C-alpha atoms as a printed R data frame, in Angstrom:
    type eleno elety resid chain resno       x       y       z
1   ATOM     1    CA   UNK     A     1   5.027 -17.792  31.514
2   ATOM     2    CA   UNK     A     2   3.630 -15.355  34.045
3   ATOM     3    CA   UNK     A     3   0.364 -13.718  32.987
4   ATOM     4    CA   UNK     A     4   0.337 -10.042  32.023
5   ATOM     5    CA   UNK     A     5  -1.431  -7.662  34.111
6   ATOM     6    CA   UNK     A     6  -5.035  -6.827  33.019
7   ATOM     7    CA   UNK     A     7  -5.451  -3.137  31.786
8   ATOM     8    CA   UNK     A     8  -7.771  -0.875  33.888
9   ATOM     9    CA   UNK     A     9  -6.961   2.311  32.448
10  ATOM    10    CA   UNK     A    10  -7.735   3.147  28.823
11  ATOM    11    CA   UNK     A    11  -4.884   4.969  26.540
12  ATOM    12    CA   UNK     A    12  -5.011   8.945  26.582
13  ATOM    13    CA   UNK     A    13  -7.745   9.997  24.177
14  ATOM    14    CA   UNK     A    14  -6.921  11.646  20.916
15  ATOM    15    CA   UNK     A    15  -7.830  15.308  20.767
16  ATOM    16    CA   UNK     A    16  -6.748  16.474  17.439
17  ATOM    17    CA   UNK     A    17  -8.848  15.912  14.273
18  ATOM    18    CA   UNK     A    18  -7.128  15.639  11.131
19  ATOM    19    CA   UNK     A    19  -8.905  15.721   7.510
20  ATOM    20    CA   UNK     A    20  -6.644  12.975   6.263
21  ATOM    21    CA   UNK     A    21  -3.525  10.953   7.141
22  ATOM    22    CA   UNK     A    22  -0.675   9.058   5.471
23  ATOM    23    CA   UNK     A    23  -0.066   5.610   6.336
24  ATOM    24    CA   UNK     A    24   2.913   3.335   5.696
25  ATOM    25    CA   UNK     A    25   2.740  -0.638   5.910
26  ATOM    26    CA   UNK     A    26   6.427  -1.786   5.544
27  ATOM    27    CA   UNK     A    27   8.901  -4.461   6.619
28  ATOM    28    CA   UNK     A    28   9.819  -8.082   5.451
29  ATOM    29    CA   UNK     A    29   6.727  -9.675   6.948
30  ATOM    30    CA   UNK     A    30   3.722 -10.761   5.136
31  ATOM    31    CA   UNK     A    31   0.491  -8.741   5.460
32  ATOM    32    CA   UNK     A    32   1.452  -4.877   4.130
33  ATOM    33    CA   UNK     A    33  -0.923  -4.963   1.227
34  ATOM    34    CA   UNK     A    34  -3.480  -7.116   2.910
35  ATOM    35    CA   UNK     A    35  -3.692  -4.652   5.769
36  ATOM    36    CA   UNK     A    36  -4.064  -1.686   3.214
37  ATOM    37    CA   UNK     A    37  -6.858  -3.582   1.365
38  ATOM    38    CA   UNK     A    38  -8.614  -3.976   4.791
39  ATOM    39    CA   UNK     A    39  -8.607  -0.406   5.234
40  ATOM    40    CA   UNK     A    40  -9.861   0.076   1.755
41  ATOM    41    CA   UNK     A    41 -12.907  -2.160   2.532
42  ATOM    42    CA   UNK     A    42 -13.459  -0.245   5.663
43  ATOM    43    CA   UNK     A    43 -13.298   3.322   3.784
44  ATOM    44    CA   UNK     A    44 -15.562   1.926   0.834
45  ATOM    45    CA   UNK     A    45 -18.219   0.753   3.776
46  ATOM    46    CA   UNK     A    46 -18.046   4.252   5.134
47  ATOM    47    CA   UNK     A    47 -19.144   5.833   1.665
48  ATOM    48    CA   UNK     A    48 -15.642   6.768   0.496
49  ATOM    49    CA   UNK     A    49 -14.326   6.677  -3.123
50  ATOM    50    CA   UNK     A    50 -11.367   4.323  -3.041
51  ATOM    51    CA   UNK     A    51  -8.527   3.727  -5.386
52  ATOM    52    CA   UNK     A    52  -5.888   1.200  -5.539
53  ATOM    53    CA   UNK     A    53  -2.863   1.333  -7.745
54  ATOM    54    CA   UNK     A    54  -0.624  -1.686  -7.860
55  ATOM    55    CA   UNK     A    55   2.905  -1.058  -8.845
56  ATOM    56    CA   UNK     A    56   4.409  -4.514  -9.166
57  ATOM    57    CA   UNK     A    57   1.751  -7.174  -9.600
58  ATOM    58    CA   UNK     A    58   0.608  -7.218 -13.349
59  ATOM    59    CA   UNK     A    59  -2.804  -7.665 -14.923
60  ATOM    60    CA   UNK     A    60  -2.162 -11.377 -15.747
61  ATOM    61    CA   UNK     A    61  -2.260 -11.975 -11.942
62  ATOM    62    CA   UNK     A    62  -6.045 -12.933 -10.887
63  ATOM    63    CA   UNK     A    63  -5.834 -12.172  -7.190
64  ATOM    64    CA   UNK     A    64  -8.949 -12.497  -4.937
65  ATOM    65    CA   UNK     A    65  -8.654  -8.973  -3.310
66  ATOM    66    CA   UNK     A    66  -9.067  -7.530  -6.879
67  ATOM    67    CA   UNK     A    67 -12.278  -9.260  -7.342
68  ATOM    68    CA   UNK     A    68 -13.907  -8.645  -3.904
69  ATOM    69    CA   UNK     A    69 -12.596  -4.932  -4.206
70  ATOM    70    CA   UNK     A    70 -14.198  -4.377  -7.541
71  ATOM    71    CA   UNK     A    71 -17.377  -5.858  -6.556
72  ATOM    72    CA   UNK     A    72 -17.555  -3.377  -3.628
73  ATOM    73    CA   UNK     A    73 -16.895  -0.320  -5.903
74  ATOM    74    CA   UNK     A    74 -13.292   0.094  -5.421
75  ATOM    75    CA   UNK     A    75 -11.527   1.409  -8.628
76  ATOM    76    CA   UNK     A    76  -8.557  -1.152  -8.831
77  ATOM    77    CA   UNK     A    77  -5.690  -0.528 -11.271
78  ATOM    78    CA   UNK     A    78  -3.121  -3.335 -11.631
79  ATOM    79    CA   UNK     A    79  -0.449  -1.478 -13.754
80  ATOM    80    CA   UNK     A    80   2.803  -3.221 -12.666
81  ATOM    81    CA   UNK     A    81   4.946  -5.614 -14.949
82  ATOM    82    CA   UNK     A    82   5.057  -8.508 -12.405
83  ATOM    83    CA   UNK     A    83   8.212  -9.662 -10.651
84  ATOM    84    CA   UNK     A    84  11.606  -8.225 -11.752
85  ATOM    85    CA   UNK     A    85  13.187 -11.462 -11.865
86  ATOM    86    CA   UNK     A    86  10.667 -12.611 -14.382
87  ATOM    87    CA   UNK     A    87  10.959  -9.469 -16.680
88  ATOM    88    CA   UNK     A    88  12.123 -10.028 -20.088
89  ATOM    89    CA   UNK     A    89  12.740  -6.204 -20.903
90  ATOM    90    CA   UNK     A    90  13.676  -4.215 -17.679
91  ATOM    91    CA   UNK     A    91  13.489  -0.960 -19.474
92  ATOM    92    CA   UNK     A    92   9.877  -1.816 -20.404
93  ATOM    93    CA   UNK     A    93   9.238  -2.899 -16.655
94  ATOM    94    CA   UNK     A    94  10.822   0.526 -15.242
95  ATOM    95    CA   UNK     A    95   8.603   2.520 -17.869
96  ATOM    96    CA   UNK     A    96   5.481   0.665 -16.647
97  ATOM    97    CA   UNK     A    97   6.459   1.834 -13.022
98  ATOM    98    CA   UNK     A    98   7.030   5.162 -14.058
99  ATOM    99    CA   UNK     A    99   3.414   5.265 -15.737
100 ATOM   100    CA   UNK     A   100   2.056   3.764 -12.894
101 ATOM   101    CA   UNK     A   101   3.080   6.654 -10.545
102 ATOM   102    CA   UNK     A   102   1.949   9.073 -13.295
103 ATOM   103    CA   UNK     A   103  -1.573   7.607 -12.863
104 ATOM   104    CA   UNK     A   104  -1.110   7.575  -8.831
105 ATOM   105    CA   UNK     A   105  -0.235  11.169  -8.877
106 ATOM   106    CA   UNK     A   106  -3.094  11.972 -11.112
107 ATOM   107    CA   UNK     A   107  -5.577  10.185  -8.738
108 ATOM   108    CA   UNK     A   108  -3.926  11.775  -5.585
109 ATOM   109    CA   UNK     A   109  -4.205  15.204  -7.097
110 ATOM   110    CA   UNK     A   110  -7.741  14.760  -8.249
111 ATOM   111    CA   UNK     A   111  -9.041  15.060  -4.983
112 ATOM   112    CA   UNK     A   112 -11.686  12.550  -5.888
113 ATOM   113    CA   UNK     A   113 -10.682   9.731  -3.634
114 ATOM   114    CA   UNK     A   114 -11.067   9.550   0.297
115 ATOM   115    CA   UNK     A   115  -8.333   6.914   0.174
116 ATOM   116    CA   UNK     A   116  -5.689   6.013  -2.311
117 ATOM   117    CA   UNK     A   117  -3.582   2.792  -1.962
118 ATOM   118    CA   UNK     A   118  -0.077   2.759  -3.568
119 ATOM   119    CA   UNK     A   119   0.502  -0.801  -3.224
120 ATOM   120    CA   UNK     A   120   4.210  -1.769  -3.439
121 ATOM   121    CA   UNK     A   121   5.229   1.787  -4.267
122 ATOM   122    CA   UNK     A   122   8.267   1.445  -2.160
123 ATOM   123    CA   UNK     A   123   9.955  -0.966  -4.666
124 ATOM   124    CA   UNK     A   124  10.311   1.392  -7.798
125 ATOM   125    CA   UNK     A   125  11.177   4.232  -5.399
126 ATOM   126    CA   UNK     A   126  14.112   2.355  -3.855
127 ATOM   127    CA   UNK     A   127  15.305   1.147  -7.654
128 ATOM   128    CA   UNK     A   128  15.442   4.836  -8.601
129 ATOM   129    CA   UNK     A   129  12.560   4.191 -11.049
130 ATOM   130    CA   UNK     A   130  10.584   6.951  -9.697
131 ATOM   131    CA   UNK     A   131  11.524   9.901  -7.589
132 ATOM   132    CA   UNK     A   132  11.193   9.536  -3.888
133 ATOM   133    CA   UNK     A   133  11.370  13.180  -3.389
134 ATOM   134    CA   UNK     A   134   8.489  13.710  -6.056
135 ATOM   135    CA   UNK     A   135   6.298  11.099  -4.260
136 ATOM   136    CA   UNK     A   136   6.825  12.505  -0.916
137 ATOM   137    CA   UNK     A   137   6.159  16.044  -2.390
138 ATOM   138    CA   UNK     A   138   2.896  15.249  -4.129
139 ATOM   139    CA   UNK     A   139   1.785  13.289  -1.015
140 ATOM   140    CA   UNK     A   140   2.666  16.249   1.351
141 ATOM   141    CA   UNK     A   141   0.805  18.556  -1.148
142 ATOM   142    CA   UNK     A   142  -2.277  16.378  -1.751
143 ATOM   143    CA   UNK     A   143  -5.803  17.509  -1.271
144 ATOM   144    CA   UNK     A   144  -6.494  17.893   2.370
145 ATOM   145    CA   UNK     A   145  -9.454  15.094   2.125
146 ATOM   146    CA   UNK     A   146  -7.368  12.317   0.379
147 ATOM   147    CA   UNK     A   147  -5.722   9.743   2.825
148 ATOM   148    CA   UNK     A   148  -2.755   7.721   1.350
149 ATOM   149    CA   UNK     A   149  -1.509   4.229   2.382
150 ATOM   150    CA   UNK     A   150   1.812   3.454   0.679
151 ATOM   151    CA   UNK     A   151   2.960  -0.413   0.900
152 ATOM   152    CA   UNK     A   152   6.239  -2.294   0.416
153 ATOM   153    CA   UNK     A   153   9.260  -3.394   2.020
154 ATOM   154    CA   UNK     A   154  12.219  -0.908   3.029
155 ATOM   155    CA   UNK     A   155  10.019   2.278   2.943
156 ATOM   156    CA   UNK     A   156  12.254   5.187   2.343
157 ATOM   157    CA   UNK     A   157  13.215   7.188   5.247
158 ATOM   158    CA   UNK     A   158  11.608  10.196   3.830
159 ATOM   159    CA   UNK     A   159   8.087   8.431   3.268
160 ATOM   160    CA   UNK     A   160   8.517   7.116   6.801
161 ATOM   161    CA   UNK     A   161   9.055  10.521   8.130
162 ATOM   162    CA   UNK     A   162   6.216  12.125   6.282
163 ATOM   163    CA   UNK     A   163   3.859   9.415   7.320
164 ATOM   164    CA   UNK     A   164   1.368   9.701  10.314
165 ATOM   165    CA   UNK     A   165   1.103   5.904  10.879
166 ATOM   166    CA   UNK     A   166   3.898   3.574   9.968
167 ATOM   167    CA   UNK     A   167   3.416  -0.099  10.618
168 ATOM   168    CA   UNK     A   168   6.446  -2.425  10.172
169 ATOM   169    CA   UNK     A   169   5.354  -6.229   9.461
170 ATOM   170    CA   UNK     A   170   8.123  -8.421  10.918
171 ATOM   171    CA   UNK     A   171   8.737 -11.815   9.506
172 ATOM   172    CA   UNK     A   172   8.947 -14.353  12.345
173 ATOM   173    CA   UNK     A   173   8.778 -17.362  10.157
174 ATOM   174    CA   UNK     A   174   7.057 -17.850   6.758
175 ATOM   175    CA   UNK     A   175   5.795 -21.182   4.977
176 ATOM   176    CA   UNK     A   176   7.702 -20.147   2.067
177 ATOM   177    CA   UNK     A   177  10.833 -20.621   3.894
178 ATOM   178    CA   UNK     A   178  10.036 -24.345   4.406
179 ATOM   179    CA   UNK     A   179   9.201 -24.696   0.457
180 ATOM   180    CA   UNK     A   180   5.585 -24.176   0.696
181 ATOM   181    CA   UNK     A   181   4.228 -22.447  -2.556
182 ATOM   182    CA   UNK     A   182   1.666 -19.587  -2.359
183 ATOM   183    CA   UNK     A   183  -1.881 -20.525  -1.600
184 ATOM   184    CA   UNK     A   184  -4.994 -19.224  -3.387
185 ATOM   185    CA   UNK     A   185  -7.065 -17.478  -0.792
186 ATOM   186    CA   UNK     A   186  -4.418 -17.042   1.494
187 ATOM   187    CA   UNK     A   187  -1.611 -15.349  -0.377
188 ATOM   188    CA   UNK     A   188  -3.481 -14.338  -3.452
């Protein structure tokens, strides 16, 4: 393989300042939530008040990110009911997702947070459990100081259009495809 040319000129400098942005981490690859949590750590290190709301993971999960985030002062709300294929009552699972959105909307509109992470929100949006147009409207009309990160596969086009930054994680290969189970410390 021929080596790439070494850059000798930097990218054009940004000239606009914005009080906040909307980021979307989507795609079928690993790392959507992990990237959001990394940004949450960066924000709290800069003195921001940060809130994470999880729409799928349930409180019975004991994930490393939550433990680390709480120790840093991040408000971490695991409201989901777990994987839908494990649900014993889909109506209850849907109601829990709707409640998570009620909490998320309240946190966003309060204006108290520099960053609100809506982790795995695209799933209940895509399933019709929460209104995509309402989510987009709340984010669009949020207090100007509130940054948003939304994560999950198949981000709805309306959310992508609204976002300032969209990153698509693309799976090239994944250990799970070879039958490797999730590893504590890597996957959760």
